[in-house]
BAFI-3210 file (N, C-alpha, C; in Angstrom, 3 decimals, decimal comma, padded with zeros to 6 digits):
// residues 283
n [1|2|3|4|5|6|7|8|9|10|11|12|13|14|15|16|17|18|19|20|21|22|23|24|25|26|27|28|29|30|31|32|33|34|35|36|37|38|39|40|41|42|43|44|45|46|47|48|49|50|51|52|53|54|55|56|57|58|59|60|61|62|63|64|65|66|67|68|69|70|71|72|73|74|75|76|77|78|79|80|81|82|83|84|85|86|87|88|89|90|91|92|93|94|95|96|97|98|99|100|101|102|103|104|105|106|107|108|109|110|111|112|113|114|115|116|117|118|119|120|121|122|123|124|125|126|127|128|129|130|131|132|133|134|135|136|137|138|139|140|141|142|143|144|145|146|147|148|149|150|151|152|153|154|155|156|157|158|159|160|161|162|163|164|165|166|167|168|169|170|171|172|173|174|175|176|177|178|179|180|181|182|183|184|185|186|187|188|189|190|191|192|193|194|195|196|197|198|199|200|201|202|203|204|205|206|207|208|209|210|211|212|213|214|215|216|217|218|219|220|221|222|223|224|225|226|227|228|229|230|231|232|233|234|235|236|237|238|239|240|241|242|243|244|245|246|247|248|249|250|251|252|253|254|255|256|257|258|259|260|261|262|263|264|265|266|267|268|269|270|271|272|273|274|275|276|277|278|279|280|281|282|283]
n.u [063,870|065,247|067,249|070,257|069,839|069,787|070,363|072,007|074,026|075,727|076,714|078,226|079,700|081,952|084,745|086,134|085,403|088,091|087,949|087,222|089,343|091,762|095,094|097,718|101,198|101,849|099,955|097,096|093,569|089,599|088,274|086,670|084,147|083,234|083,004|080,691|078,601|078,440|077,795|075,296|074,484|074,393|072,815|070,705|069,058|068,729|068,585|071,016|072,868|074,972|076,408|078,073|080,145|082,011|084,076|087,095|089,311|092,634|094,836|096,700|098,156|100,818|102,269|104,129|103,820|105,652|106,800|107,003|105,409|102,073|100,802|098,174|098,564|096,329|094,586|092,511|090,536|088,480|085,188|083,336|079,850|078,408|075,441|073,969|070,824|068,250|067,026|063,596|063,786|064,602|067,403|070,534|073,190|075,960|078,973|081,898|083,899|087,333|089,681|092,180|092,273|094,713|095,622|096,912|096,855|096,756|094,373|093,006|090,149|089,315|091,721|090,882|088,443|089,231|090,039|089,244|087,332|088,322|089,783|086,735|085,979|087,680|087,094|084,707|085,514|086,922|084,736|082,976|084,649|084,292|082,669|083,006|084,850|083,576|084,014|086,741|088,200|089,943|091,854|093,943|095,543|098,113|097,696|095,820|092,994|091,799|088,717|088,446|086,830|084,870|083,439|080,422|078,447|076,246|073,683|070,461|070,514|070,390|072,545|075,763|078,821|081,655|084,548|087,063|088,468|089,834|092,392|095,485|097,805|099,078|101,394|099,933|100,517|100,684|098,091|099,504|103,943|105,739|109,177|112,089|115,449|116,614|120,059|122,398|123,225|122,317|123,846|121,735|121,178|120,610|118,970|120,649|122,606|123,969|125,977|124,827|123,015|123,276|120,706|118,784|117,972|114,781|115,410|113,823|114,635|114,021|114,665|117,777|118,201|120,151|119,771|117,070|116,898|117,867|116,294|114,474|115,227|115,813|113,617|111,046|108,142|105,577|104,009|106,318|107,539|105,277|105,917|108,147|107,266|105,725|107,402|109,064|107,588|106,264|108,923|109,613|110,439|109,790|109,602|112,421|115,158|117,295|119,916|119,697|122,191|124,071|123,091|121,790|119,589|118,074|115,387|112,389|111,733|109,100|108,666|110,071|109,331|106,690|107,528|109,458|107,153|105,934|108,133|107,457|105,004|104,219|105,306|104,298|101,679|102,046|100,969|100,492|100,671|101,402|099,820|097,836|095,071|092,848|093,688|096,524|097,911|097,137|097,204]
n.v [109,018|106,575|103,547|101,195|097,654|096,302|093,075|093,918|095,887|094,227|091,869|093,633|094,929|092,849|090,358|089,889|086,894|084,476|082,822|084,413|085,870|086,702|086,136|087,078|087,031|088,222|090,341|090,960|090,824|091,549|089,270|090,626|089,292|088,687|091,067|091,972|089,917|089,879|092,686|092,274|089,806|091,341|093,524|092,822|091,770|094,071|096,240|098,033|099,566|100,589|103,156|104,536|106,430|108,275|107,627|106,546|106,019|105,704|105,022|103,278|101,187|099,119|096,496|093,679|090,102|087,803|085,781|087,341|087,685|089,760|091,872|094,591|096,714|098,069|100,633|101,893|104,440|104,607|105,718|105,757|105,663|103,694|102,859|102,640|100,651|101,079|098,711|098,996|100,118|102,817|105,338|105,659|105,871|106,773|106,541|107,421|106,210|105,199|104,169|102,587|100,592|098,098|095,980|093,214|091,749|089,706|090,050|092,574|093,890|091,675|092,511|095,214|095,048|093,335|095,449|097,247|096,369|095,773|097,525|098,955|096,984|097,304|099,985|100,227|098,320|100,018|101,574|100,268|099,194|101,807|100,599|098,608|096,186|093,816|093,925|094,043|096,199|095,855|094,886|096,507|096,892|096,118|093,519|092,371|090,443|090,740|092,101|095,904|097,906|097,650|098,582|101,073|104,212|104,411|103,190|100,865|100,084|099,509|098,804|100,583|101,276|099,350|101,595|102,216|100,014|098,886|098,950|097,767|099,647|099,700|100,669|100,892|099,972|101,816|101,661|101,625|106,318|106,589|108,200|106,897|108,938|110,727|109,308|109,893|110,005|108,441|107,711|107,913|105,737|107,468|106,587|107,315|108,739|107,638|104,563|101,112|099,515|096,139|093,402|091,926|089,589|089,560|089,520|087,652|088,784|091,779|094,587|096,502|099,743|100,610|098,485|098,639|100,631|099,878|098,054|099,445|100,933|099,055|098,620|097,304|096,588|097,775|096,581|095,116|097,633|098,067|096,555|096,856|099,493|098,027|096,792|099,712|100,765|099,407|099,227|101,584|103,446|105,132|107,874|109,092|110,976|110,753|110,601|112,201|110,066|112,017|114,254|117,618|116,895|116,737|113,958|112,453|108,806|107,500|109,570|109,633|106,865|107,107|108,932|107,023|105,509|106,892|106,665|104,262|103,950|105,869|105,876|104,408|104,953|106,475|107,462|105,482|108,493|110,137|111,554|111,672|110,965|112,265|111,637|110,952|107,957|106,791|105,756]
n.w [106,494|104,864|106,034|106,100|106,727|110,572|110,293|107,632|108,630|110,021|108,899|107,421|108,896|109,648|108,856|106,122|104,289|104,153|101,860|099,961|099,183|096,914|095,642|094,354|092,682|095,692|096,670|098,140|096,583|095,438|093,438|090,891|089,709|091,711|093,740|092,391|093,372|095,821|096,437|095,052|097,237|099,924|099,295|098,147|094,922|092,312|094,504|093,871|092,420|088,969|087,019|084,314|083,932|082,439|079,986|078,211|075,362|075,895|074,431|071,663|070,803|067,701|068,373|069,921|070,540|072,827|071,137|068,845|067,252|066,036|067,973|069,489|071,626|074,419|075,851|078,060|080,207|083,070|084,228|087,002|088,502|091,554|092,368|095,831|097,677|100,165|101,799|101,290|099,025|099,181|098,043|098,960|099,351|097,246|095,616|093,570|091,450|089,706|087,499|085,816|082,778|080,540|078,055|075,825|073,200|070,139|068,721|067,013|068,156|070,630|072,076|072,426|073,939|076,051|077,787|077,797|079,720|082,127|083,267|083,631|085,783|087,332|088,128|089,198|091,398|092,842|093,497|095,846|097,697|099,648|100,803|102,731|104,660|103,190|100,819|100,208|101,607|104,098|102,756|102,296|104,461|104,320|103,170|105,531|106,566|108,660|110,703|109,516|109,954|112,271|113,751|113,953|115,164|113,457|113,022|113,282|115,670|119,031|120,184|122,068|120,695|120,517|120,750|121,186|120,290|118,048|114,429|113,570|111,839|108,739|106,623|103,148|099,588|096,650|093,952|092,608|107,161|109,878|109,601|109,477|111,088|109,034|108,551|106,607|103,022|100,515|097,143|094,246|091,506|087,992|084,981|082,342|083,645|085,266|087,029|085,276|086,987|088,232|087,951|090,565|092,031|094,122|097,634|101,137|103,082|105,497|103,210|103,097|102,966|100,572|099,020|098,460|096,581|094,208|093,700|093,329|090,943|088,862|088,624|086,415|085,640|086,711|088,701|090,033|090,823|092,960|094,621|095,526|097,119|098,884|100,584|101,444|102,685|104,785|105,750|106,927|104,898|103,185|104,000|103,370|102,630|099,073|097,395|093,927|091,463|089,602|089,597|091,442|093,258|095,774|096,602|098,039|098,772|098,023|096,380|095,012|093,607|092,556|090,722|088,917|088,482|086,784|084,986|084,024|082,980|081,617|078,660|076,714|077,192|074,463|071,166|068,349|066,517|067,672|069,747|072,673|073,373|075,443|079,396|080,314|081,508|085,375|088,838]
ca.u [064,422|065,613|068,746|070,528|069,553|070,715|071,573|073,264|075,181|076,101|077,761|079,272|081,444|082,520|085,964|086,371|085,704|089,290|087,646|086,876|090,238|092,515|096,197|099,055|102,361|102,069|098,962|095,524|092,062|088,681|087,459|085,627|082,738|082,394|082,387|079,212|078,011|078,645|076,881|073,698|074,154|074,169|072,084|069,821|068,753|067,967|069,044|072,123|073,795|076,371|076,305|079,668|079,966|082,950|084,428|087,886|090,935|094,075|095,765|096,155|099,972|100,673|103,277|104,098|103,492|106,621|106,679|107,356|103,910|102,127|099,892|098,130|098,476|095,575|094,718|091,642|089,761|086,976|084,948|081,605|079,749|077,943|074,375|073,130|069,408|067,701|065,380|062,983|064,200|065,420|068,531|071,526|074,485|076,812|080,355|083,113|086,267|088,115|090,735|092,912|092,579|095,015|095,807|097,963|096,227|096,743|093,205|092,397|088,747|089,941|092,573|089,644|087,506|089,627|091,141|087,878|086,788|089,819|089,232|085,477|085,906|088,482|086,221|083,660|086,418|087,396|083,726|083,184|085,497|083,853|081,570|084,226|085,652|083,217|084,085|088,044|088,659|091,475|093,026|094,890|096,345|099,039|096,596|094,911|091,582|091,077|087,875|089,266|086,010|084,765|081,916|079,927|077,759|075,116|073,229|069,122|069,964|071,169|073,050|077,139|079,641|083,259|084,966|088,441|088,362|090,559|093,171|096,906|097,747|100,613|101,101|099,860|100,848|099,646|097,453|100,176|104,514|106,805|110,222|113,694|115,842|118,081|121,532|123,250|122,311|123,146|124,104|120,682|121,345|119,275|118,685|121,101|123,598|124,674|126,211|124,517|122,478|122,903|119,387|118,972|116,150|113,931|115,015|112,602|114,837|114,246|115,358|118,162|118,272|120,764|119,112|115,491|117,849|118,544|115,356|113,690|115,726|116,193|111,870|110,531|106,854|104,527|104,108|108,209|106,950|104,352|106,476|109,393|106,508|105,581|109,249|109,652|106,532|106,352|110,539|109,695|111,758|108,910|110,129|113,574|115,870|118,054|120,566|120,073|123,188|124,846|122,430|122,184|118,223|117,508|113,961|112,332|111,570|108,170|107,624|110,766|108,723|106,189|108,672|109,503|106,175|105,381|108,381|106,932|103,434|103,701|105,773|103,290|100,604|102,049|099,977|101,604|100,431|102,076|099,276|096,848|094,062|092,421|095,090|097,450|097,545|097,317|098,118]
ca.v [108,004|104,581|103,038|099,580|097,527|096,125|092,727|094,795|096,575|093,328|091,516|094,483|095,187|091,289|090,497|089,265|085,584|084,033|082,259|085,408|086,787|085,820|086,521|087,842|088,206|088,710|090,873|090,236|091,672|090,676|089,321|091,306|088,840|088,298|091,748|092,100|088,634|090,754|094,052|091,069|088,841|092,126|094,714|092,454|092,301|095,614|097,433|098,692|099,648|101,502|104,039|104,417|108,612|108,557|106,395|107,176|105,263|105,857|105,020|101,685|100,661|097,521|095,917|092,389|089,027|086,841|084,657|087,971|088,171|091,188|092,015|095,006|096,978|099,151|101,642|102,699|104,660|104,340|106,288|105,272|105,813|102,843|103,514|101,548|102,167|100,624|097,099|100,027|100,671|104,381|105,358|105,697|106,420|106,430|106,460|106,957|105,763|105,643|103,049|102,162|099,615|097,430|094,813|093,232|090,405|089,319|090,307|094,000|093,718|091,801|093,986|097,015|094,707|093,642|097,009|097,792|094,895|095,481|099,684|099,016|095,719|097,828|101,600|099,560|097,496|101,187|102,765|099,563|099,480|101,789|099,519|098,602|095,019|092,748|094,614|094,142|097,421|095,659|094,067|097,622|096,663|094,788|092,226|091,374|090,435|091,427|093,311|096,866|099,109|096,333|099,356|102,422|104,801|104,505|101,744|101,200|099,338|100,783|099,069|100,838|101,149|099,835|102,545|101,432|098,424|099,479|097,776|098,197|100,175|099,260|100,986|100,635|100,421|102,926|101,469|101,031|105,795|107,807|107,398|107,103|109,988|110,670|109,589|109,539|110,768|107,490|107,969|106,781|105,633|107,936|106,266|107,739|109,572|107,279|103,605|100,818|098,201|094,678|093,002|091,160|088,644|090,263|088,559|087,408|089,174|093,419|095,458|097,415|100,998|100,455|097,137|099,209|102,158|098,828|097,440|100,781|101,295|097,936|098,196|097,450|097,124|098,976|095,509|095,715|098,584|098,154|095,546|097,802|100,259|097,951|097,443|100,488|101,291|098,307|099,340|103,483|104,335|106,352|109,379|109,042|111,597|109,972|112,187|111,182|110,586|112,731|115,677|117,640|116,993|114,983|113,206|111,281|107,281|108,136|110,744|109,001|105,503|108,395|109,046|105,724|104,599|107,785|106,465|103,597|104,141|107,707|106,579|102,954|105,516|107,225|106,858|105,968|109,995|110,996|112,104|110,769|111,293|111,769|112,955|110,164|106,369|107,093|105,154]
ca.w [105,685|105,011|105,755|105,917|108,125|110,917|109,628|106,517|108,514|110,866|108,213|106,505|110,125|109,964|108,545|104,572|104,438|103,604|100,283|098,451|098,964|095,751|095,681|092,359|093,113|097,297|096,532|097,937|096,457|095,535|092,278|090,122|089,941|093,448|093,990|092,400|093,948|097,266|096,202|095,521|098,607|101,111|099,239|097,185|093,599|092,200|095,266|093,768|090,105|088,872|085,827|083,953|083,881|081,626|079,204|077,521|074,671|076,278|073,618|070,769|069,710|067,575|069,151|068,846|071,926|073,574|070,477|067,680|066,466|065,638|068,699|069,621|073,495|074,479|077,065|078,239|081,016|082,621|085,505|086,884|089,698|092,209|093,734|097,067|098,427|101,155|101,255|100,828|097,756|099,180|098,037|100,418|098,827|095,550|094,962|092,510|090,957|088,507|086,728|083,709|082,171|079,821|077,164|074,910|072,114|068,807|068,300|067,835|069,148|072,153|072,637|072,500|075,095|077,738|078,125|078,219|081,255|083,629|083,785|084,437|086,422|088,781|088,164|090,366|092,661|094,004|094,463|096,752|099,087|100,508|101,838|104,131|104,518|102,812|099,585|100,305|102,533|105,177|102,295|101,772|105,217|104,085|102,993|106,350|105,996|109,959|110,161|109,563|110,667|113,143|114,053|113,587|115,441|112,673|112,812|113,714|116,715|119,791|120,789|122,029|119,663|121,621|119,952|121,755|119,168|116,389|114,192|113,814|110,428|108,010|104,586|101,456|098,227|095,545|092,594|091,819|108,928|110,731|109,155|110,500|111,380|107,776|108,303|104,941|101,547|099,247|095,365|093,172|089,496|086,856|083,035|081,308|084,213|086,143|086,223|084,617|087,796|087,972|088,586|091,428|092,749|095,307|099,015|101,423|104,426|105,180|102,222|103,312|101,814|099,307|098,291|097,925|095,504|093,386|093,620|092,529|089,474|088,739|088,339|084,560|085,368|087,671|090,266|090,942|092,202|093,774|095,680|096,307|097,566|100,274|101,435|101,702|103,611|105,907|106,613|107,317|104,123|102,239|103,870|103,610|101,669|098,619|096,217|092,563|091,129|088,621|089,695|093,165|093,427|096,558|096,650|099,360|098,383|097,992|095,353|093,541|093,630|091,477|089,088|088,243|088,252|085,612|083,977|083,351|082,598|080,080|077,608|076,853|076,454|072,764|070,556|066,541|065,595|068,687|070,175|073,325|073,731|076,948|080,356|080,878|082,407|086,752|089,287]
c.u [065,349|066,456|069,305|070,118|070,050|071,935|072,654|074,257|076,321|077,401|078,873|080,415|082,312|083,129|085,558|086,335|086,943|088,946|087,726|088,273|091,204|093,916|097,179|099,986|102,425|100,696|097,809|094,740|091,442|088,697|086,968|084,325|082,067|082,327|081,198|078,159|077,469|077,521|075,344|073,025|073,380|073,056|070,490|069,632|067,645|067,983|070,403|072,424|074,461|075,780|077,892|079,304|080,983|084,018|086,169|089,072|091,935|094,889|095,927|097,053|099,762|102,287|103,601|104,867|104,554|106,960|107,037|106,227|103,073|100,795|099,320|097,784|097,297|095,256|092,815|090,823|088,618|086,455|083,362|081,706|078,122|077,248|074,038|071,849|069,352|066,908|064,272|062,957|064,434|066,641|069,657|072,627|075,072|078,108|080,691|083,931|086,489|088,805|091,529|093,064|093,494|095,479|096,707|097,459|096,579|095,777|092,920|092,175|089,213|091,053|091,681|088,184|087,880|089,964|089,509|086,682|087,391|089,309|088,172|085,190|086,176|088,469|085,826|084,378|086,297|085,879|083,234|083,217|084,895|082,704|081,869|084,864|085,385|084,058|086,317|089,490|090,354|092,238|094,492|095,668|097,467|098,414|096,140|093,535|091,186|090,279|088,328|088,405|085,769|083,598|081,591|079,015|076,792|074,849|071,854|069,243|070,708|072,129|074,739|078,084|081,338|084,547|086,605|089,045|088,801|092,368|094,363|097,099|098,940|099,977|100,825|100,007|099,953|098,906|097,681|099,398|105,547|108,080|111,188|114,174|117,051|119,445|122,865|122,494|122,585|122,906|122,757|120,628|119,898|119,960|119,681|122,504|123,926|125,041|124,946|124,188|122,298|121,613|119,821|117,309|116,041|114,437|114,331|112,982|114,302|115,157|116,514|117,658|118,541|120,070|117,581|116,113|117,328|117,403|114,306|113,859|116,062|114,409|112,125|109,272|105,923|104,491|105,401|107,934|106,245|105,014|107,485|108,869|106,313|106,494|109,182|109,024|106,150|108,085|110,697|110,722|110,982|109,379|111,664|114,287|116,586|118,550|120,478|121,251|123,485|124,197|122,669|120,945|118,321|115,773|114,024|112,283|110,355|107,763|109,508|110,331|107,651|106,629|108,848|108,423|105,216|106,673|108,349|105,857|103,497|104,155|104,898|101,955|100,679|101,636|101,290|101,937|101,315|101,131|098,439|096,226|093,159|093,337|095,656|097,360|098,093|097,045|096,103]
c.v [106,754|104,580|102,104|098,863|096,639|094,749|093,005|094,537|095,422|092,282|092,787|094,860|093,368|091,188|089,616|087,523|085,342|083,315|082,851|086,222|086,022|086,918|086,150|087,684|088,655|089,546|090,519|091,388|090,829|090,708|090,026|091,163|088,814|089,435|092,233|091,207|089,716|091,542|093,292|090,749|090,199|093,141|094,025|093,297|093,519|096,975|098,082|099,239|100,204|102,554|104,606|106,123|108,873|107,477|106,508|105,965|106,564|105,810|103,199|101,541|099,269|097,565|094,025|091,497|088,644|086,603|085,439|088,748|089,394|091,128|093,800|095,182|098,446|099,249|101,896|103,340|104,911|104,922|106,198|105,200|104,651|103,058|102,473|102,268|100,614|099,373|097,603|100,093|102,195|104,599|106,331|105,972|105,967|106,700|106,405|106,352|105,584|104,440|103,522|101,510|098,976|096,599|094,533|092,013|091,101|090,526|091,362|094,573|093,037|092,490|095,384|096,122|094,434|094,447|097,592|097,701|095,188|097,239|099,421|098,357|096,891|099,310|101,360|099,294|098,967|101,940|101,859|099,318|100,570|102,293|099,115|097,625|093,640|092,654|094,668|095,334|097,513|094,994|095,116|097,512|096,200|093,231|091,442|091,550|089,907|092,455|094,911|098,093|098,925|097,863|100,704|102,848|105,047|103,621|101,891|100,771|100,511|100,362|099,394|100,535|101,190|100,335|102,827|100,608|098,786|098,499|098,852|098,097|100,089|100,342|100,556|100,908|101,036|102,407|101,056|101,142|106,799|107,311|107,640|108,552|109,805|110,642|109,516|109,386|109,687|107,770|107,137|107,301|106,453|107,062|107,485|109,375|108,869|105,524|102,571|099,770|097,351|094,395|092,403|091,154|089,193|089,357|088,898|088,129|090,901|093,737|096,515|098,837|101,108|098,906|097,862|100,091|100,764|098,738|097,941|100,684|100,101|097,333|098,056|097,411|097,419|097,552|094,895|096,804|099,181|097,045|096,015|099,030|100,102|097,221|098,345|101,281|100,724|098,525|100,753|103,656|104,710|107,428|109,613|109,974|110,519|110,994|111,404|111,302|111,137|114,087|116,480|117,638|115,907|115,048|112,685|109,626|106,672|108,303|109,595|107,566|106,447|108,527|107,920|105,281|105,361|107,133|105,374|103,303|104,695|106,592|105,319|104,332|106,595|106,064|106,332|107,028|110,826|111,500|111,039|111,184|110,634|112,030|110,959|109,068|106,950|105,976|104,212]
c.w [105,666|105,554|105,554|107,312|109,117|110,577|108,379|107,223|109,275|109,658|107,341|107,158|110,066|108,677|107,076|104,887|103,589|101,807|099,824|098,457|097,539|096,196|094,456|093,325|094,593|096,981|096,511|097,509|096,369|093,569|091,734|089,737|091,199|093,747|093,857|093,024|094,748|097,455|096,086|096,470|099,468|100,645|098,284|095,629|093,578|093,546|094,727|091,698|089,600|087,225|085,122|083,143|082,613|081,015|078,126|076,567|074,932|074,927|072,492|069,499|069,312|068,275|069,119|070,272|071,947|072,140|069,177|067,163|066,823|066,736|068,848|071,146|073,225|075,756|077,273|079,537|081,592|084,278|086,272|088,551|090,573|093,253|095,206|097,536|099,435|100,861|101,046|099,485|097,534|098,342|099,094|100,431|097,753|096,025|093,765|092,491|089,563|087,948|084,995|083,869|080,852|079,404|075,996|074,268|070,738|068,570|068,757|068,669|070,799|072,789|073,830|074,357|076,438|078,400|078,802|079,919|081,918|083,552|084,253|085,542|088,615|089,074|089,894|091,604|093,817|094,339|095,546|097,815|100,113|101,397|102,983|103,544|104,103|100,991|099,399|100,650|103,380|104,448|102,096|102,936|105,064|104,197|104,131|106,218|108,012|109,626|110,154|110,061|111,506|114,044|113,966|114,662|115,091|112,612|113,435|114,903|117,162|120,778|120,859|121,737|120,474|120,759|120,394|121,089|117,814|116,361|114,146|112,472|109,790|106,777|103,812|100,737|097,220|094,664|091,593|090,452|109,363|109,843|110,071|110,802|109,654|108,111|107,438|103,887|101,183|097,970|095,059|092,319|089,445|085,662|083,046|081,701|085,150|085,746|085,803|086,255|087,519|088,395|089,244|092,040|094,206|096,751|100,013|102,718|104,177|104,346|103,021|102,058|100,596|097,969|097,400|096,968|094,688|092,471|092,360|091,502|088,954|087,776|086,143|084,613|086,542|088,995|090,275|091,351|092,892|095,135|096,492|097,386|098,649|100,833|102,222|102,591|105,163|106,792|106,922|106,774|103,548|102,236|103,501|102,351|100,346|097,340|095,496|092,122|089,868|088,831|091,679|093,379|094,290|096,205|097,901|098,265|097,702|096,348|093,909|092,852|092,264|090,597|088,384|088,199|086,801|084,113|082,968|082,302|081,311|078,982|076,532|076,194|074,979|072,466|069,071|066,246|065,985|069,378|070,773|073,786|075,402|078,279|079,915|081,500|084,332|087,186|089,864]
res [x|x|x|x|x|x|x|x|x|x|x|x|x|x|x|x|x|x|x|x|x|x|x|x|x|x|x|x|x|x|x|x|x|x|x|x|x|x|x|x|x|x|x|x|x|x|x|x|x|x|x|x|x|x|x|x|x|x|x|x|x|x|x|x|x|x|x|x|x|x|x|x|x|x|x|x|x|x|x|x|x|x|x|x|x|x|x|x|x|x|x|x|x|x|x|x|x|x|x|x|x|x|x|x|x|x|x|x|x|x|x|x|x|x|x|x|x|x|x|x|x|x|x|x|x|x|x|x|x|x|x|x|x|x|x|x|x|x|x|x|x|x|x|x|x|x|x|x|x|x|x|x|x|x|x|x|x|x|x|x|x|x|x|x|x|x|x|x|x|x|x|x|x|x|x|x|x|x|x|x|x|x|x|x|x|x|x|x|x|x|x|x|x|x|x|x|x|x|x|x|x|x|x|x|x|x|x|x|x|x|x|x|x|x|x|x|x|x|x|x|x|x|x|x|x|x|x|x|x|x|x|x|x|x|x|x|x|x|x|x|x|x|x|x|x|x|x|x|x|x|x|x|x|x|x|x|x|x|x|x|x|x|x|x|x|x|x|x|x|x|x|x|x|x|x|x|x|x|x|x|x|x|x]
***
């Protein structure tokens, strides 16, 4: 059975080049077009391909632009499969990935096109990270550009691997650690059952639990929740229990983040007829 060449594996084990890492709102990632380019660089023309397994329209709603003009909000979910071959063309592996893409645009067709492209590009990216650091795997380690795989026991050459060479791992944000002992159960504001929490600008220093609670409660976008997730993960607060105000329900910070994510995402999936084709949009 054919396998990747030693030159291919050597490149896959290297850290990603800094020039290939994009950063938006503090989150590091690899552009979709560069994922495709790197697949061709490493495996060659005609030695990789993708297949669209499923593509569904989640919702199409009329909305308005920030200027008050009519626009369309469209969401698609796409599931793809990435096939990778050895240099001689023999199949080696395949990976599945799925993602939800959204777009708001005054032109109906553009909204659909952008949402479709976004969902397919992100789905392919999720497939490709299984091939390691050259496709952005290390960036899930708090944006680190340091190689995270470093070695593999399966390769054509016989050079022994340094199995003690492992990276320091930090919690990742959801596509959007061991915790401390809970010393108190703070009260958390819940929509419709508590006081209105004033918005505050995210601070540079690590957040306290109370500041994190306020930040999660104030979040109006999924990106803001991702930022809160990273703060909670790096400070070890994801497993801490908090008490929902006006109720007797205790919930971990992590599960509350998931719940808040659903509150922000799911309402957008309601179509004008009250029906949602397919499943609800996920992270």
